Backbone as XML, in Angstrom:
<?xml version="1.0"?>
<chain id="A" units="angstrom">
  <residue number="1" name="MET">
    <atom name="N" x="94.294" y="73.020" z="150.860"/>
    <atom name="CA" x="94.876" y="74.213" z="150.247"/>
    <atom name="C" x="94.005" y="75.357" z="150.259"/>
  </residue>
  <residue number="2" name="VAL">
    <atom name="N" x="94.438" y="76.584" z="150.998"/>
    <atom name="CA" x="93.968" y="77.867" z="150.671"/>
    <atom name="C" x="94.658" y="78.754" z="149.547"/>
  </residue>
  <residue number="3" name="GLU">
    <atom name="N" x="93.715" y="79.216" z="148.640"/>
    <atom name="CA" x="94.387" y="80.467" z="147.848"/>
    <atom name="C" x="94.636" y="81.635" z="148.722"/>
  </residue>
  <residue number="4" name="THR">
    <atom name="N" x="95.889" y="82.220" z="148.503"/>
    <atom name="CA" x="96.165" y="83.682" z="148.800"/>
    <atom name="C" x="96.380" y="84.381" z="147.790"/>
  </residue>
  <residue number="5" name="ARG">
    <atom name="N" x="95.612" y="84.931" z="146.940"/>
    <atom name="CA" x="95.878" y="85.689" z="146.055"/>
    <atom name="C" x="96.410" y="87.278" z="146.487"/>
  </residue>
  <residue number="6" name="GLY">
    <atom name="N" x="95.915" y="87.743" z="147.687"/>
    <atom name="CA" x="95.868" y="89.134" z="147.693"/>
    <atom name="C" x="94.843" y="89.846" z="147.248"/>
  </residue>
  <residue number="7" name="ARG">
    <atom name="N" x="95.222" y="91.108" z="147.381"/>
    <atom name="CA" x="94.138" y="92.342" z="147.140"/>
    <atom name="C" x="93.953" y="91.900" z="145.605"/>
  </residue>
  <residue number="8" name="GLU">
    <atom name="N" x="92.681" y="92.146" z="145.062"/>
    <atom name="CA" x="92.559" y="91.857" z="143.581"/>
    <atom name="C" x="92.193" y="93.545" z="142.905"/>
  </residue>
  <residue number="9" name="VAL">
    <atom name="N" x="92.852" y="93.657" z="141.922"/>
    <atom name="CA" x="92.549" y="94.928" z="141.316"/>
    <atom name="C" x="91.416" y="94.851" z="140.105"/>
  </residue>
  <residue number="10" name="ARG">
    <atom name="N" x="90.661" y="95.611" z="140.318"/>
    <atom name="CA" x="89.327" y="95.852" z="139.521"/>
    <atom name="C" x="89.057" y="97.271" z="139.090"/>
  </residue>
  <residue number="11" name="MET">
    <atom name="N" x="88.393" y="97.235" z="138.126"/>
    <atom name="CA" x="87.617" y="98.110" z="137.175"/>
    <atom name="C" x="86.543" y="98.799" z="138.026"/>
  </residue>
  <residue number="12" name="SER">
    <atom name="N" x="86.145" y="100.286" z="138.196"/>
    <atom name="CA" x="85.195" y="100.705" z="138.572"/>
    <atom name="C" x="84.012" y="100.372" z="137.771"/>
  </residue>
  <residue number="13" name="HIS">
    <atom name="N" x="82.918" y="100.642" z="138.380"/>
    <atom name="CA" x="81.537" y="100.310" z="137.878"/>
    <atom name="C" x="81.146" y="101.662" z="136.488"/>
  </residue>
  <residue number="14" name="LEU">
    <atom name="N" x="80.057" y="101.158" z="135.759"/>
    <atom name="CA" x="79.761" y="101.844" z="134.935"/>
    <atom name="C" x="78.661" y="103.091" z="135.215"/>
  </residue>
  <residue number="15" name="ALA">
    <atom name="N" x="78.288" y="103.945" z="134.589"/>
    <atom name="CA" x="77.388" y="104.795" z="134.916"/>
    <atom name="C" x="76.029" y="103.945" z="134.934"/>
  </residue>
  <residue number="16" name="ASP">
    <atom name="N" x="75.554" y="103.394" z="133.856"/>
    <atom name="CA" x="74.703" y="102.386" z="133.872"/>
    <atom name="C" x="75.032" y="101.123" z="134.320"/>
  </residue>
  <residue number="17" name="SER">
    <atom name="N" x="74.715" y="100.673" z="135.494"/>
    <atom name="CA" x="75.430" y="99.545" z="135.875"/>
    <atom name="C" x="74.777" y="98.285" z="135.014"/>
  </residue>
  <residue number="18" name="ASN">
    <atom name="N" x="73.622" y="98.110" z="134.008"/>
    <atom name="CA" x="73.407" y="97.173" z="133.270"/>
    <atom name="C" x="74.131" y="97.145" z="131.850"/>
  </residue>
  <residue number="19" name="ALA">
    <atom name="N" x="74.961" y="98.340" z="131.800"/>
    <atom name="CA" x="75.543" y="98.427" z="130.389"/>
    <atom name="C" x="76.852" y="97.506" z="130.405"/>
  </residue>
  <residue number="20" name="THR">
    <atom name="N" x="77.321" y="97.581" z="128.858"/>
    <atom name="CA" x="78.592" y="97.079" z="129.093"/>
    <atom name="C" x="79.436" y="98.200" z="128.150"/>
  </residue>
  <residue number="21" name="LEU">
    <atom name="N" x="80.832" y="97.795" z="128.368"/>
    <atom name="CA" x="81.747" y="98.925" z="127.665"/>
    <atom name="C" x="82.237" y="98.135" z="126.168"/>
  </residue>
  <residue number="22" name="ARG">
    <atom name="N" x="81.893" y="98.677" z="125.161"/>
    <atom name="CA" x="82.515" y="98.348" z="123.886"/>
    <atom name="C" x="83.835" y="99.001" z="123.397"/>
  </residue>
  <residue number="23" name="ILE">
    <atom name="N" x="84.898" y="98.408" z="123.684"/>
    <atom name="CA" x="86.253" y="98.994" z="123.355"/>
    <atom name="C" x="86.879" y="98.225" z="122.209"/>
  </residue>
  <residue number="24" name="ARG">
    <atom name="N" x="87.191" y="99.063" z="121.099"/>
    <atom name="CA" x="87.515" y="98.871" z="119.787"/>
    <atom name="C" x="89.209" y="98.526" z="119.925"/>
  </residue>
  <residue number="25" name="SER">
    <atom name="N" x="89.511" y="97.385" z="119.045"/>
    <atom name="CA" x="90.809" y="97.394" z="118.797"/>
    <atom name="C" x="91.568" y="98.444" z="118.265"/>
  </residue>
  <residue number="26" name="GLY">
    <atom name="N" x="93.035" y="98.583" z="118.455"/>
    <atom name="CA" x="93.527" y="100.066" z="118.138"/>
    <atom name="C" x="93.533" y="101.337" z="118.748"/>
  </residue>
  <residue number="27" name="SER">
    <atom name="N" x="92.158" y="101.443" z="119.618"/>
    <atom name="CA" x="91.877" y="102.653" z="120.162"/>
    <atom name="C" x="92.793" y="103.018" z="121.212"/>
  </residue>
  <residue number="28" name="SER">
    <atom name="N" x="92.994" y="104.070" z="121.543"/>
    <atom name="CA" x="93.944" y="104.652" z="122.670"/>
    <atom name="C" x="92.920" y="104.879" z="123.907"/>
  </residue>
  <residue number="29" name="VAL">
    <atom name="N" x="93.295" y="104.131" z="125.277"/>
    <atom name="CA" x="92.099" y="104.107" z="126.448"/>
    <atom name="C" x="93.593" y="104.684" z="127.263"/>
  </residue>
  <residue number="30" name="SER">
    <atom name="N" x="93.112" y="105.444" z="128.372"/>
    <atom name="CA" x="93.573" y="105.851" z="129.628"/>
    <atom name="C" x="93.262" y="105.009" z="130.747"/>
  </residue>
  <residue number="31" name="MET">
    <atom name="N" x="94.272" y="104.491" z="131.801"/>
    <atom name="CA" x="93.497" y="103.817" z="132.741"/>
    <atom name="C" x="94.049" y="104.719" z="134.285"/>
  </residue>
  <residue number="32" name="HIS">
    <atom name="N" x="93.135" y="104.965" z="134.788"/>
    <atom name="CA" x="93.495" y="105.851" z="136.019"/>
    <atom name="C" x="93.326" y="105.125" z="137.261"/>
  </residue>
  <residue number="33" name="GLY">
    <atom name="N" x="94.116" y="105.371" z="138.328"/>
    <atom name="CA" x="94.208" y="104.909" z="139.518"/>
    <atom name="C" x="93.783" y="105.809" z="140.356"/>
  </residue>
  <residue number="34" name="GLY">
    <atom name="N" x="92.789" y="105.223" z="141.561"/>
    <atom name="CA" x="92.683" y="106.374" z="142.677"/>
    <atom name="C" x="91.417" y="106.927" z="142.472"/>
  </residue>
  <residue number="35" name="GLU">
    <atom name="N" x="90.543" y="106.930" z="141.230"/>
    <atom name="CA" x="89.633" y="107.215" z="140.984"/>
    <atom name="C" x="88.200" y="106.265" z="140.803"/>
  </residue>
  <residue number="36" name="PHE">
    <atom name="N" x="88.445" y="105.452" z="141.863"/>
    <atom name="CA" x="87.547" y="104.120" z="141.587"/>
    <atom name="C" x="86.302" y="104.567" z="141.964"/>
  </residue>
  <residue number="37" name="HIS">
    <atom name="N" x="85.620" y="106.109" z="142.321"/>
    <atom name="CA" x="84.460" y="106.296" z="142.480"/>
    <atom name="C" x="83.722" y="106.659" z="141.367"/>
  </residue>
  <residue number="38" name="VAL">
    <atom name="N" x="84.702" y="107.147" z="140.405"/>
    <atom name="CA" x="84.168" y="107.704" z="139.277"/>
    <atom name="C" x="83.842" y="106.652" z="138.048"/>
  </residue>
  <residue number="39" name="PRO">
    <atom name="N" x="82.752" y="106.676" z="137.419"/>
    <atom name="CA" x="82.471" y="105.387" z="136.560"/>
    <atom name="C" x="83.247" y="105.314" z="135.380"/>
  </residue>
  <residue number="40" name="SER">
    <atom name="N" x="83.708" y="104.206" z="134.841"/>
    <atom name="CA" x="84.579" y="104.134" z="133.714"/>
    <atom name="C" x="83.636" y="104.366" z="132.610"/>
  </residue>
  <residue number="41" name="ASP">
    <atom name="N" x="84.427" y="104.664" z="131.340"/>
    <atom name="CA" x="83.929" y="104.689" z="130.336"/>
    <atom name="C" x="84.717" y="104.408" z="129.022"/>
  </residue>
  <residue number="42" name="ASN">
    <atom name="N" x="84.498" y="104.440" z="127.810"/>
    <atom name="CA" x="85.186" y="103.850" z="126.860"/>
    <atom name="C" x="86.566" y="104.827" z="126.705"/>
  </residue>
  <residue number="43" name="SER">
    <atom name="N" x="86.694" y="105.696" z="127.121"/>
    <atom name="CA" x="88.069" y="106.280" z="126.762"/>
    <atom name="C" x="88.875" y="106.413" z="128.066"/>
  </residue>
  <residue number="44" name="ASN">
    <atom name="N" x="88.268" y="106.081" z="129.091"/>
    <atom name="CA" x="88.941" y="106.317" z="130.848"/>
    <atom name="C" x="88.473" y="105.200" z="131.493"/>
  </residue>
  <residue number="45" name="LEU">
    <atom name="N" x="89.524" y="104.175" z="131.668"/>
    <atom name="CA" x="88.946" y="103.088" z="132.544"/>
    <atom name="C" x="89.537" y="103.182" z="133.939"/>
  </residue>
  <residue number="46" name="ARG">
    <atom name="N" x="88.960" y="103.331" z="135.103"/>
    <atom name="CA" x="89.477" y="103.564" z="136.548"/>
    <atom name="C" x="89.500" y="102.260" z="137.001"/>
  </residue>
  <residue number="47" name="ILE">
    <atom name="N" x="90.448" y="102.089" z="137.753"/>
    <atom name="CA" x="90.577" y="100.774" z="138.772"/>
    <atom name="C" x="91.093" y="101.434" z="140.263"/>
  </residue>
  <residue number="48" name="ASN">
    <atom name="N" x="91.016" y="100.255" z="140.969"/>
    <atom name="CA" x="90.861" y="100.864" z="142.744"/>
    <atom name="C" x="92.015" y="100.628" z="143.401"/>
  </residue>
  <residue number="49" name="ASN">
    <atom name="N" x="93.364" y="100.869" z="142.305"/>
    <atom name="CA" x="94.945" y="100.958" z="143.054"/>
    <atom name="C" x="95.448" y="102.388" z="142.452"/>
  </residue>
  <residue number="50" name="ASP">
    <atom name="N" x="95.446" y="103.118" z="143.586"/>
    <atom name="CA" x="95.810" y="104.457" z="143.572"/>
    <atom name="C" x="97.484" y="104.846" z="142.903"/>
  </residue>
  <residue number="51" name="SER">
    <atom name="N" x="97.953" y="103.540" z="143.161"/>
    <atom name="CA" x="99.489" y="103.687" z="142.503"/>
    <atom name="C" x="100.133" y="102.834" z="141.618"/>
  </residue>
  <residue number="52" name="ILE">
    <atom name="N" x="98.971" y="102.442" z="141.097"/>
    <atom name="CA" x="99.338" y="101.544" z="139.672"/>
    <atom name="C" x="100.480" y="101.976" z="138.819"/>
  </residue>
  <residue number="53" name="GLN">
    <atom name="N" x="100.466" y="103.139" z="138.802"/>
    <atom name="CA" x="101.871" y="103.817" z="137.767"/>
    <atom name="C" x="103.250" y="103.505" z="138.501"/>
  </residue>
  <residue number="54" name="ARG">
    <atom name="N" x="103.589" y="103.205" z="139.574"/>
    <atom name="CA" x="104.610" y="102.642" z="140.343"/>
    <atom name="C" x="104.990" y="100.872" z="139.496"/>
  </residue>
  <residue number="55" name="TYR">
    <atom name="N" x="103.985" y="100.570" z="139.031"/>
    <atom name="CA" x="104.151" y="99.092" z="139.129"/>
    <atom name="C" x="104.253" y="98.847" z="137.600"/>
  </residue>
  <residue number="56" name="LEU">
    <atom name="N" x="103.827" y="100.046" z="136.755"/>
    <atom name="CA" x="103.601" y="99.423" z="135.312"/>
    <atom name="C" x="105.069" y="100.122" z="134.622"/>
  </residue>
  <residue number="57" name="LYS">
    <atom name="N" x="105.248" y="99.612" z="133.269"/>
    <atom name="CA" x="105.963" y="100.209" z="132.452"/>
    <atom name="C" x="105.850" y="100.018" z="130.932"/>
  </residue>
  <residue number="58" name="PRO">
    <atom name="N" x="106.354" y="100.750" z="130.044"/>
    <atom name="CA" x="105.787" y="100.463" z="128.808"/>
    <atom name="C" x="106.020" y="99.234" z="128.304"/>
  </residue>
  <residue number="59" name="ASN">
    <atom name="N" x="105.205" y="98.699" z="127.224"/>
    <atom name="CA" x="104.994" y="97.430" z="126.699"/>
    <atom name="C" x="104.563" y="96.208" z="127.723"/>
  </residue>
  <residue number="60" name="ASP">
    <atom name="N" x="103.891" y="96.497" z="129.180"/>
    <atom name="CA" x="103.421" y="95.668" z="129.836"/>
    <atom name="C" x="101.912" y="95.545" z="129.231"/>
  </residue>
  <residue number="61" name="VAL">
    <atom name="N" x="101.268" y="94.319" z="129.460"/>
    <atom name="CA" x="100.323" y="93.893" z="129.006"/>
    <atom name="C" x="99.305" y="93.959" z="129.975"/>
  </residue>
  <residue number="62" name="ILE">
    <atom name="N" x="97.986" y="94.137" z="129.590"/>
    <atom name="CA" x="96.912" y="94.590" z="130.775"/>
    <atom name="C" x="95.626" y="94.050" z="130.251"/>
  </residue>
  <residue number="63" name="TYR">
    <atom name="N" x="95.167" y="92.815" z="131.187"/>
    <atom name="CA" x="93.778" y="92.037" z="130.628"/>
    <atom name="C" x="92.896" y="92.598" z="131.353"/>
  </residue>
  <residue number="64" name="PHE">
    <atom name="N" x="91.653" y="92.792" z="130.577"/>
    <atom name="CA" x="90.444" y="93.248" z="131.633"/>
    <atom name="C" x="89.506" y="91.979" z="131.424"/>
  </residue>
  <residue number="65" name="ASP">
    <atom name="N" x="88.711" y="91.499" z="132.327"/>
    <atom name="CA" x="87.673" y="90.798" z="132.242"/>
    <atom name="C" x="88.243" y="89.107" z="131.973"/>
  </residue>
  <residue number="66" name="ASP">
    <atom name="N" x="89.283" y="88.831" z="132.551"/>
    <atom name="CA" x="89.946" y="87.519" z="131.855"/>
    <atom name="C" x="90.129" y="87.704" z="130.489"/>
  </residue>
  <residue number="67" name="GLY">
    <atom name="N" x="90.867" y="88.853" z="129.991"/>
    <atom name="CA" x="91.253" y="88.771" z="128.427"/>
    <atom name="C" x="90.207" y="89.121" z="127.395"/>
  </residue>
  <residue number="68" name="LYS">
    <atom name="N" x="89.176" y="89.441" z="127.852"/>
    <atom name="CA" x="88.030" y="89.769" z="127.111"/>
    <atom name="C" x="88.718" y="91.158" z="126.329"/>
  </residue>
  <residue number="69" name="VAL">
    <atom name="N" x="89.118" y="91.967" z="126.990"/>
    <atom name="CA" x="89.628" y="93.281" z="126.571"/>
    <atom name="C" x="91.393" y="93.383" z="126.773"/>
  </residue>
  <residue number="70" name="VAL">
    <atom name="N" x="92.325" y="93.569" z="126.297"/>
    <atom name="CA" x="93.846" y="93.262" z="126.303"/>
    <atom name="C" x="94.364" y="94.991" z="125.747"/>
  </residue>
  <residue number="71" name="GLY">
    <atom name="N" x="94.948" y="95.094" z="126.331"/>
    <atom name="CA" x="95.840" y="96.659" z="126.205"/>
    <atom name="C" x="97.573" y="96.359" z="126.562"/>
  </residue>
  <residue number="72" name="ILE">
    <atom name="N" x="97.975" y="97.292" z="125.944"/>
    <atom name="CA" x="99.519" y="97.319" z="126.096"/>
    <atom name="C" x="99.858" y="98.953" z="126.384"/>
  </residue>
  <residue number="73" name="VAL">
    <atom name="N" x="100.706" y="98.840" z="127.461"/>
    <atom name="CA" x="100.958" y="100.481" z="127.948"/>
    <atom name="C" x="101.849" y="100.984" z="126.710"/>
  </residue>
  <residue number="74" name="VAL">
    <atom name="N" x="101.431" y="102.252" z="126.537"/>
    <atom name="CA" x="102.498" y="102.898" z="125.760"/>
    <atom name="C" x="102.946" y="104.061" z="126.530"/>
  </residue>
  <residue number="75" name="GLU">
    <atom name="N" x="102.590" y="104.559" z="127.407"/>
    <atom name="CA" x="103.194" y="105.778" z="128.293"/>
    <atom name="C" x="102.588" y="105.419" z="129.699"/>
  </residue>
  <residue number="76" name="ILE">
    <atom name="N" x="103.387" y="105.907" z="130.724"/>
    <atom name="CA" x="102.881" y="105.922" z="132.151"/>
    <atom name="C" x="102.809" y="107.477" z="132.445"/>
  </residue>
  <residue number="77" name="THR">
    <atom name="N" x="101.580" y="107.997" z="133.053"/>
    <atom name="CA" x="101.163" y="109.077" z="133.203"/>
    <atom name="C" x="101.024" y="109.375" z="135.013"/>
  </residue>
  <residue number="78" name="PRO">
    <atom name="N" x="100.920" y="110.837" z="135.424"/>
    <atom name="CA" x="100.762" y="110.896" z="136.738"/>
    <atom name="C" x="99.585" y="110.048" z="137.624"/>
  </residue>
  <residue number="79" name="SER">
    <atom name="N" x="98.700" y="109.944" z="136.829"/>
    <atom name="CA" x="97.609" y="109.181" z="137.286"/>
    <atom name="C" x="97.434" y="107.702" z="137.057"/>
  </residue>
  <residue number="80" name="GLY">
    <atom name="N" x="98.393" y="106.834" z="136.110"/>
    <atom name="CA" x="98.030" y="105.934" z="135.550"/>
    <atom name="C" x="98.690" y="105.467" z="134.472"/>
  </residue>
  <residue number="81" name="ALA">
    <atom name="N" x="98.195" y="105.247" z="133.434"/>
    <atom name="CA" x="98.830" y="104.604" z="132.030"/>
    <atom name="C" x="97.955" y="104.896" z="130.826"/>
  </residue>
  <residue number="82" name="LYS">
    <atom name="N" x="98.396" y="105.322" z="129.639"/>
    <atom name="CA" x="97.584" y="105.274" z="128.148"/>
    <atom name="C" x="98.219" y="104.015" z="127.725"/>
  </residue>
  <residue number="83" name="MET">
    <atom name="N" x="97.253" y="103.151" z="127.042"/>
    <atom name="CA" x="97.248" y="102.109" z="126.521"/>
    <atom name="C" x="96.725" y="101.868" z="124.959"/>
  </residue>
  <residue number="84" name="GLU">
    <atom name="N" x="97.344" y="101.183" z="124.443"/>
    <atom name="CA" x="96.714" y="100.767" z="123.068"/>
    <atom name="C" x="96.261" y="99.612" z="123.018"/>
  </residue>
  <residue number="85" name="ILE">
    <atom name="N" x="94.741" y="99.526" z="122.734"/>
    <atom name="CA" x="93.970" y="98.162" z="122.837"/>
    <atom name="C" x="94.350" y="97.228" z="121.572"/>
  </residue>
  <residue number="86" name="LYS">
    <atom name="N" x="94.810" y="95.919" z="122.053"/>
    <atom name="CA" x="95.029" y="94.803" z="121.138"/>
    <atom name="C" x="94.098" y="94.450" z="120.504"/>
  </residue>
  <residue number="87" name="ILE">
    <atom name="N" x="93.176" y="93.829" z="121.648"/>
    <atom name="CA" x="92.233" y="93.005" z="121.585"/>
    <atom name="C" x="91.170" y="93.631" z="122.090"/>
  </residue>
  <residue number="88" name="GLY">
    <atom name="N" x="90.212" y="94.045" z="121.206"/>
    <atom name="CA" x="88.739" y="94.683" z="121.953"/>
    <atom name="C" x="87.954" y="93.854" z="122.239"/>
  </residue>
  <residue number="89" name="GLY">
    <atom name="N" x="86.604" y="94.189" z="122.901"/>
    <atom name="CA" x="85.603" y="93.499" z="122.870"/>
    <atom name="C" x="84.629" y="94.353" z="124.075"/>
  </residue>
  <residue number="90" name="SER">
    <atom name="N" x="83.892" y="93.489" z="124.634"/>
    <atom name="CA" x="82.805" y="94.167" z="125.568"/>
    <atom name="C" x="83.219" y="93.676" z="126.993"/>
  </residue>
  <residue number="91" name="ILE">
    <atom name="N" x="83.176" y="94.521" z="127.832"/>
    <atom name="CA" x="83.418" y="94.035" z="129.036"/>
    <atom name="C" x="82.318" y="95.097" z="130.205"/>
  </residue>
  <residue number="92" name="LYS">
    <atom name="N" x="81.997" y="94.594" z="131.226"/>
    <atom name="CA" x="81.152" y="94.929" z="132.247"/>
    <atom name="C" x="82.061" y="95.771" z="133.590"/>
  </residue>
  <residue number="93" name="GLY">
    <atom name="N" x="81.089" y="96.820" z="134.016"/>
    <atom name="CA" x="81.801" y="97.478" z="135.082"/>
    <atom name="C" x="82.331" y="96.269" z="136.403"/>
  </residue>
  <residue number="94" name="ASN">
    <atom name="N" x="83.201" y="96.718" z="137.212"/>
    <atom name="CA" x="83.721" y="95.824" z="138.241"/>
    <atom name="C" x="84.601" y="94.497" z="137.754"/>
  </residue>
  <residue number="95" name="CYS">
    <atom name="N" x="85.092" y="94.983" z="136.589"/>
    <atom name="CA" x="85.778" y="93.468" z="136.298"/>
    <atom name="C" x="87.397" y="93.565" z="136.758"/>
  </residue>
  <residue number="96" name="ALA">
    <atom name="N" x="87.618" y="92.037" z="136.881"/>
    <atom name="CA" x="89.204" y="92.040" z="137.013"/>
    <atom name="C" x="90.288" y="92.615" z="136.257"/>
  </residue>
  <residue number="97" name="VAL">
    <atom name="N" x="91.105" y="93.010" z="136.699"/>
    <atom name="CA" x="92.383" y="93.589" z="136.023"/>
    <atom name="C" x="93.454" y="92.943" z="136.321"/>
  </residue>
  <residue number="98" name="ARG">
    <atom name="N" x="93.871" y="92.693" z="135.318"/>
    <atom name="CA" x="95.481" y="92.025" z="135.527"/>
    <atom name="C" x="96.688" y="92.448" z="134.496"/>
  </residue>
  <residue number="99" name="PHE">
    <atom name="N" x="97.648" y="92.374" z="135.131"/>
    <atom name="CA" x="98.945" y="93.022" z="134.458"/>
    <atom name="C" x="99.986" y="91.874" z="134.468"/>
  </residue>
  <residue number="100" name="THR">
    <atom name="N" x="100.620" y="92.097" z="132.965"/>
    <atom name="CA" x="101.851" y="91.039" z="133.242"/>
    <atom name="C" x="102.594" y="91.804" z="132.377"/>
  </residue>
  <residue number="101" name="GLY">
    <atom name="N" x="104.414" y="91.616" z="132.627"/>
    <atom name="CA" x="105.566" y="92.239" z="132.544"/>
    <atom name="C" x="105.512" y="91.999" z="130.930"/>
  </residue>
  <residue number="102" name="GLY">
    <atom name="N" x="105.934" y="93.035" z="130.005"/>
    <atom name="CA" x="106.112" y="93.085" z="128.736"/>
    <atom name="C" x="106.305" y="92.001" z="127.660"/>
  </residue>
  <residue number="103" name="LYS">
    <atom name="N" x="105.363" y="91.207" z="127.978"/>
    <atom name="CA" x="105.592" y="90.003" z="126.790"/>
    <atom name="C" x="104.374" y="89.845" z="125.928"/>
  </residue>
  <residue number="104" name="HIS">
    <atom name="N" x="104.233" y="90.442" z="124.861"/>
    <atom name="CA" x="103.004" y="90.821" z="124.127"/>
    <atom name="C" x="103.369" y="90.267" z="122.456"/>
  </residue>
  <residue number="105" name="ASN">
    <atom name="N" x="104.002" y="89.377" z="122.321"/>
    <atom name="CA" x="104.378" y="88.902" z="120.938"/>
    <atom name="C" x="103.361" y="88.550" z="120.182"/>
  </residue>
  <residue number="106" name="ASN">
    <atom name="N" x="102.571" y="87.613" z="120.579"/>
    <atom name="CA" x="101.269" y="87.080" z="119.904"/>
    <atom name="C" x="100.542" y="88.029" z="119.842"/>
  </residue>
  <residue number="107" name="LEU">
    <atom name="N" x="100.237" y="89.566" z="120.350"/>
    <atom name="CA" x="99.390" y="90.302" z="120.117"/>
    <atom name="C" x="99.405" y="91.093" z="118.750"/>
  </residue>
</chain>
């Protein structure tokens, strides 16, 4: 059996490739699509999907690096979304990003 996941969404690299981002619970972070060539930082996470705002809606849950950091979409913007970080932690550049629709009762 072959797994066919399709295109994977990833966060961009960091300015220092050996660094990690420490993102705190309760912080407000913007996620931008279509700016994958720009390094991500603590307040602006960039991903390789330039039309992400079409797929997101308020209250969607976003998991970075297999859930090491979890955010809830607060607002859709022209370039992506603003999120509130519910579970903070450390993540590296080029990590996987996963979205799920509006179920975050346990966060």
